C-alpha positions as YAML, in Angstrom:
chain: A
units: angstrom
residues:
- id: 1
  name: MET
  ca: [25.32, 9.91, 1.79]
- id: 2
  name: ASP
  ca: [24.31, 10.93, 5.31]
- id: 3
  name: LEU
  ca: [22.74, 7.94, 7.10]
- id: 4
  name: ASP
  ca: [20.43, 10.13, 9.20]
- id: 5
  name: ASN
  ca: [19.12, 11.71, 6.01]
- id: 6
  name: ILE
  ca: [18.57, 8.28, 4.44]
- id: 7
  name: LYS
  ca: [16.79, 7.05, 7.58]
- id: 8
  name: GLN
  ca: [14.48, 10.08, 7.64]
- id: 9
  name: ASN
  ca: [13.69, 9.81, 3.93]
- id: 10
  name: LEU
  ca: [12.92, 6.10, 4.20]
- id: 11
  name: SER
  ca: [10.55, 6.84, 7.08]
- id: 12
  name: ASP
  ca: [8.92, 9.73, 5.21]
- id: 13
  name: ALA
  ca: [8.45, 7.45, 2.19]
- id: 14
  name: GLY
  ca: [6.60, 4.87, 4.30]
- id: 15
  name: CYS
  ca: [9.32, 2.23, 4.29]
- id: 16
  name: ASN
  ca: [8.71, -0.26, 7.09]
- id: 17
  name: LYS
  ca: [11.14, -0.31, 10.00]
- id: 18
  name: ASP
  ca: [12.63, -3.74, 9.22]
- id: 19
  name: ASP
  ca: [13.43, -2.82, 5.62]
- id: 20
  name: SER
  ca: [14.81, 0.56, 6.73]
- id: 21
  name: VAL
  ca: [17.19, -1.13, 9.15]
- id: 22
  name: ILE
  ca: [18.40, -3.52, 6.44]
- id: 23
  name: ILE
  ca: [18.87, -0.70, 3.92]
- id: 24
  name: LEU
  ca: [20.78, 1.39, 6.45]
- id: 25
  name: LYS
  ca: [23.04, -1.54, 7.35]
- id: 26
  name: MET
  ca: [23.72, -2.10, 3.66]
- id: 27
  name: CYS
  ca: [24.63, 1.56, 3.24]
- id: 28
  name: GLU
  ca: [26.89, 1.45, 6.30]
- id: 29
  name: SER
  ca: [28.71, -1.61, 4.98]
- id: 30
  name: GLY
  ca: [29.11, -0.09, 1.51]
- id: 31
  name: ASN
  ca: [26.61, -2.43, -0.16]
- id: 32
  name: MET
  ca: [24.96, 0.38, -2.11]
- id: 33
  name: GLU
  ca: [23.79, -1.99, -4.86]
- id: 34
  name: GLY
  ca: [21.87, -4.06, -2.31]
- id: 35
  name: ALA
  ca: [20.42, -0.94, -0.72]
- id: 36
  name: LEU
  ca: [19.38, 0.34, -4.14]
- id: 37
  name: GLN
  ca: [17.71, -2.96, -4.97]
- id: 38
  name: MET
  ca: [15.70, -2.87, -1.72]
- id: 39
  name: MET
  ca: [14.73, 0.77, -2.27]
- id: 40
  name: ARG
  ca: [13.51, -0.07, -5.78]
- id: 41
  name: LYS
  ca: [11.50, -2.98, -4.39]
- id: 42
  name: ASP
  ca: [9.86, -0.69, -1.85]
- id: 43
  name: ARG
  ca: [9.20, 1.88, -4.58]
- id: 44
  name: CYS
  ca: [7.31, -0.79, -6.54]
- id: 45
  name: ARG
  ca: [5.22, -1.49, -3.45]
- id: 46
  name: LEU
  ca: [4.41, 2.20, -3.16]
- id: 47
  name: ILE
  ca: [3.41, 2.36, -6.84]
- id: 48
  name: ASP
  ca: [1.13, -0.65, -6.33]
- id: 49
  name: GLU
  ca: [-0.50, 1.12, -3.37]
- id: 50
  name: LEU
  ca: [-0.89, 4.26, -5.47]
- id: 51
  name: HIS
  ca: [-2.63, 2.32, -8.23]
- id: 52
  name: GLU
  ca: [-4.93, 0.60, -5.73]
- id: 53
  name: SER
  ca: [-5.85, 3.98, -4.25]
- id: 54
  name: GLY
  ca: [-6.59, 5.23, -7.77]
- id: 55
  name: ARG
  ca: [-8.92, 2.29, -8.36]
- id: 56
  name: LYS
  ca: [-10.73, 3.09, -5.10]
- id: 57
  name: VAL
  ca: [-11.17, 6.72, -6.17]
- id: 58
  name: ASP
  ca: [-12.51, 5.53, -9.54]
- id: 59
  name: ARG
  ca: [-15.07, 3.31, -7.79]
- id: 60
  name: MET
  ca: [-16.17, 6.16, -5.56]
- id: 61
  name: ASP
  ca: [-16.46, 8.48, -8.58]
- id: 62
  name: TYR
  ca: [-18.65, 5.87, -10.28]
- id: 63
  name: LEU
  ca: [-20.93, 5.66, -7.23]
- id: 64
  name: ILE
  ca: [-21.15, 9.44, -7.04]
- id: 65
  name: ARG
  ca: [-22.08, 9.72, -10.74]
- id: 66
  name: GLN
  ca: [-24.68, 6.96, -10.41]
- id: 67
  name: THR
  ca: [-26.20, 8.61, -7.35]
- id: 68
  name: GLU
  ca: [-26.26, 12.00, -9.07]
- id: 69
  name: LYS
  ca: [-28.02, 10.45, -12.07]
- id: 70
  name: GLU
  ca: [-30.58, 8.82, -9.81]
- id: 71
  name: ILE
  ca: [-31.25, 12.12, -8.04]
- id: 72
  name: ALA
  ca: [-31.66, 13.91, -11.38]
- id: 73
  name: VAL
  ca: [-34.14, 11.32, -12.64]
- id: 74
  name: LYS
  ca: [-36.25, 11.58, -9.47]
- id: 75
  name: GLY
  ca: [-35.95, 15.36, -9.23]
...
């Protein structure tokens, strides 16, 4: 795999610089299993962030619905 491509994709995926450097060094040294493990760990972090964002959207939707109901009752 092309290291520049890996570096760019890690950056685009939001991988922090320290982890990107470690992953790239692992790839350079042929430790693809270690690199894969770190990428999977970072993927889990991204999924956790996605779920947290979803919960925030759900809370905002709830507030919007409650506000709309209140406006309808008063209107």
